[in-house]
N, C-alpha and C positions, 0 to 999 in steps of 0.2 A: 427528476431530470436524469438523463443518461447520455448526455451529449458526447462524452469522452469514454464511454464504456465502463463507467464506474460501478455499474451493477455486476460486471464480471460474467455476463452471460453471452459473450461473443456477439454483441449487438449494441447499437446506439438507440434502440427503440425504448421510449419511456414505458414504465410499467406502474400502474396504480396499486399493484399488489406485490408482495415479496417474490423474488425469483431465486432459484438455486444458482450459486456461482459455479460456473463450468469447471469440472474436474477438481474441485476442492473438497476434501474430506478430512476428518480428524482435526478440525480447528478448535483451539483452546482459547484464543483471544482474537479480537478483531478491533480495528480502529479505522478512522477515516480522516481524510484531510480535505482540502479544496478539490472536489471532483475526482478523488482517487481513494482507494481503500487498501488496507493492509491486513494480513492475517498471520498468526503464529499457529503452526500445526503442532500436534502432540509429539512429532518426531524432532522438534527443535528448528525446523526450517521456517523461514519467513517468506511470504508471498505477497505481491503487490499487483494492482491493476488500475486502469483509468487514465486520467490526465497526467501527462509527463513532459510538458513543455520545458520545465526547468530541471529535469532529471530527478524529480521527487520519488520516482519508483525505485531508484537505486540500482537499475539494471545496466547502467553505463550508456544509456541512450536518452534521447528526448522524444521518442515516439510513443504515442498513446497505446495502451494495451487493453484489448477488450476481454481478455481472459487472464487469469493469474500467471505471473512469471516469478520464478524463484530468485531471491536475493541471496547470494552466497555469503556464508560466514556469520549469519545473524541468528540469535537465539531468543530475542525478546523485542517487543515493540510497545511503545507508549505514544499514542497519538495525542498531541496537544495542538497549540497554534502552529507548531512545526512538528514534523514527525521525528521522534527521537528513537534511534535504533541502538540497542545495547548488544555489543558483541560478546563472545564467550569470555574474553579476557577482561571484561568490565570496562572496555573503552567505549565511550558513546560517540556516535557519529550522526550528523544531520545530513539529510539529503534534500536537494532542491535549494530554493532561494532562502536567504536569511533576512530577518527584519530586525532593526536595532531596538524595537520596543518589546521584543520577546524576552521574558524572564527566564534565566537559566536555572 
């Protein structure tokens, strides 16, 4: 499925095979959530793309992104049932909707 651009190749066309994420190199970690993806690059920047109805991409909007957009001030990402983003000073931040049944 690629309904929201979660493949990151500037398209909503499904692909039965892996595709290169547009403009993204130097990735050291990657995670995914519900129809969106996140990547940590070797330079310490965090990039997101895909479904964004609830602001889960952390770019200050609720517009789906078909290619990666940088999230300012983040150095690590841990994708679980919610996306947990860890900032340089060790403060964790959640983006998007929260659910009461998520273990912290």
